[in-house]
C-alpha angles and dihedrals in degrees: 000000000000120000110238119239120259109284090216093054093044092050093048092050092046091053091065101037126095117255121259095180130030120171120182120187094335112178133172127192126187125196117223116185088340092307117120114233118191110222095172127021118202097313117195114190136161125189121181130209113282097021122132106210125184118203115204134180144135122271107286094019093117100255094122091048089051092050091052091052093047089050093051089242093121120042097170104097141103124249134037130301123187117188118192089338096312122111104229097174114119095012120137124252089251091055093046097050097073091041090053091049093048102037107031135057119195130210115187134194091238095042096227093222115161105244096211093058131073117248088252090057091045093051092048095053098091090050092048091048091052091061093203097112138048115264093251090053090052092054092044089055091048092049092051092051093048092050088051088054091053094254100114091121094048101055096119095041120108120233092256090060093057132080116253091256092050089052091055090048089052090050090051090050089052090050091054100044094097093045091240125204090230135031116204118196119191109199089320093181097039095104096041134093116243097263094049091043090056090051091052092048088052088055092049090047090052091051090051091049088052090056104266120149109230133183114187127188113208141152092205117093091202091056091045090053092073090066122086093225136032128209116189119203112208123171091341096309128109118232113191123216142143121264 
């Protein structure tokens, strides 16, 4: 398993970097059978550019709710959320969709690759959806990211023709194609065997070393240990600490 960076070095760098995420008093309440259930309770969280933060918590602790809010997938909450200097609280779903596409890359446990498309086509999709580049430029960006992930000889293969580790690498390439401000990884090693999981953690570590801002949700302490900072979610509250 990877050795985490020095907490002292990470903290010093973070102190001088601009904020990518700022949450202030963020709370979320669900209603089940008419009974209010607090998923998040006045969460304050700041994450600066270049940090690699692991979010841990038991099932039902609120970590998935927090990830959905960070990823602009849930706009129904109290409090204030600033993403890369933009206040996104209170914005409509239509307003959030282009921000999500431009500013955030997602890596999921189950990859979410479209089986009928090649991995090159899969990786190009976020760029095509953004509609700010020519089609050829979108595919060129996707090709570059896939080559960086070691998949240059698999561009025309469909997901079903790849190993499970290659599929996750393709998903990471897709997440990076728009050069997002933030990379969110939801249990990115949860579907992988231990050897493949270590390879993917190496990839995430390399991205962090290159300056990417990563937030990773995991239930595994060994996986969380690759991050430079740990945030524990307990009973809907965030408790900051160093991995």
